C-alpha positions as CSV (number, residue, x, y, z in Angstrom):
1,M,29.9,0.4,1.2
2,E,28.2,-2.4,3.0
3,Q,25.8,-4.3,0.8
4,T,22.8,-5.8,2.0
5,R,21.3,-8.7,0.6
6,L,17.7,-8.5,-0.4
7,N,15.5,-11.1,1.3
8,A,11.9,-11.7,2.2
9,Y,12.6,-10.3,5.5
10,H,14.0,-7.1,4.1
11,I,11.4,-6.4,1.3
12,M,8.2,-4.8,2.7
13,W,4.8,-4.4,1.6
14,L,2.5,-1.4,2.8
15,F,-1.2,-1.7,3.1
16,V,-3.2,1.6,3.5
17,F,-6.7,1.0,4.9
18,F,-9.1,3.9,4.8
19,D,-12.7,5.0,5.5
20,L,-13.4,8.6,4.3
21,P,-16.6,10.4,4.4
22,V,-18.1,11.2,1.1
23,T,-21.3,12.9,2.1
24,T,-20.6,16.4,0.7
25,K,-18.9,17.5,-2.5
26,K,-15.8,18.6,-0.8
27,E,-15.4,15.1,1.1
28,R,-15.9,13.4,-2.0
29,R,-13.2,15.6,-3.8
30,Q,-10.7,15.0,-0.8
31,A,-11.3,11.2,-1.0
32,T,-10.8,11.1,-4.8
33,R,-7.7,13.1,-4.4
34,F,-6.3,11.0,-1.7
35,R,-6.8,7.8,-3.9
36,K,-5.2,9.6,-6.8
37,D,-2.3,10.4,-4.7
38,L,-1.8,6.8,-3.5
39,M,-1.9,5.6,-7.2
40,K,0.6,8.3,-8.1
41,D,2.9,6.9,-5.4
42,G,2.9,3.6,-6.8
43,F,-0.1,2.1,-4.7
44,T,-2.5,-0.3,-6.3
45,M,-6.0,-1.0,-5.3
46,M,-6.7,-4.4,-3.5
47,Q,-10.1,-3.6,-2.6
48,Y,-12.0,-0.3,-2.7
49,S,-10.5,1.1,0.4
50,V,-7.4,-1.1,0.7
51,Y,-4.4,0.0,-1.4
52,I,-0.8,-2.0,-1.4
53,R,2.6,-1.1,-2.4
54,H,5.8,-3.1,-2.6
55,C,8.9,-1.5,-1.3
56,A,12.5,-2.7,-1.6
57,S,13.5,-1.8,1.9
58,K,12.3,-0.5,5.3
59,E,13.7,2.7,4.4
60,S,11.9,2.9,1.5
61,A,8.7,2.2,3.1
62,E,9.0,4.9,5.5
63,V,9.3,7.3,2.5
64,H,6.0,6.3,1.4
65,I,4.4,6.1,4.7
66,K,5.4,10.0,5.1
67,R,3.8,10.9,1.6
68,V,0.6,8.9,2.7
69,K,0.6,10.9,5.8
70,S,0.9,14.2,4.1
71,S,-2.1,13.7,1.9
72,V,-4.6,12.2,4.6
73,P,-7.9,14.2,4.4
74,E,-9.1,16.4,7.2
75,K,-11.8,13.8,8.1
76,G,-12.0,10.0,8.0
77,Q,-9.6,7.3,9.2
78,V,-6.5,6.0,7.4
79,S,-4.4,3.1,8.7
80,I,-1.1,1.8,7.4
81,L,0.2,-1.5,7.9
82,S,3.8,-2.5,7.0
83,V,4.6,-6.4,6.6
84,T,7.6,-8.1,5.2
85,D,7.5,-9.8,2.0
86,K,7.7,-13.2,3.8
87,Q,4.5,-12.4,5.9
88,Y,2.8,-11.3,2.7
89,G,3.5,-14.4,1.0
90,N,1.3,-16.2,3.7
91,I,-1.8,-14.2,2.3
92,T,-4.7,-16.2,1.0
93,N,-7.2,-14.5,-1.2
94,F,-10.7,-15.9,-1.9
95,W,-13.2,-14.6,-4.9
96,G,-16.5,-16.0,-4.1
97,K,-16.1,-19.6,-3.0
98,G,-13.0,-20.2,-5.1
99,M,-9.3,-19.4,-3.8
100,A,-7.0,-17.6,-6.2
101,P,-3.5,-17.7,-6.2
102,L,-1.2,-14.9,-4.8
103,P,-0.4,-12.4,-7.6
104,E,3.1,-12.4,-8.7
105,G,5.4,-9.7,-7.2
106,P,6.8,-6.8,-9.1
107,K,9.5,-7.9,-11.5
108,Q,11.2,-4.5,-12.0
109,L,14.3,-3.6,-10.0
110,E,13.4,-0.5,-7.6
111,M,16.4,1.6,-7.1
112,F,14.8,4.3,-4.8
């Protein structure tokens, strides 16, 4: 069995961006279900319509992309962006006029 060393170019981050209609009760219910499905799948809210998830590999990221795709509501727009851990390390976040440090990555070992 070949062992692949994990590095910042193999570890992936998934960004899910969405704009879902919430005019009707049904649309609000579908939007809420979509957000809850993202959280059940390990995504965390970065901004209201932007969720992120750490994946140990490209193969793991592909599994989570399929899960997101299966829960997309019938209306609205959902986009998924995959970036390497190295690329994610270049992010700069601002809150108001102050710059905040990059949040620390996950500490647990992901097996699947």
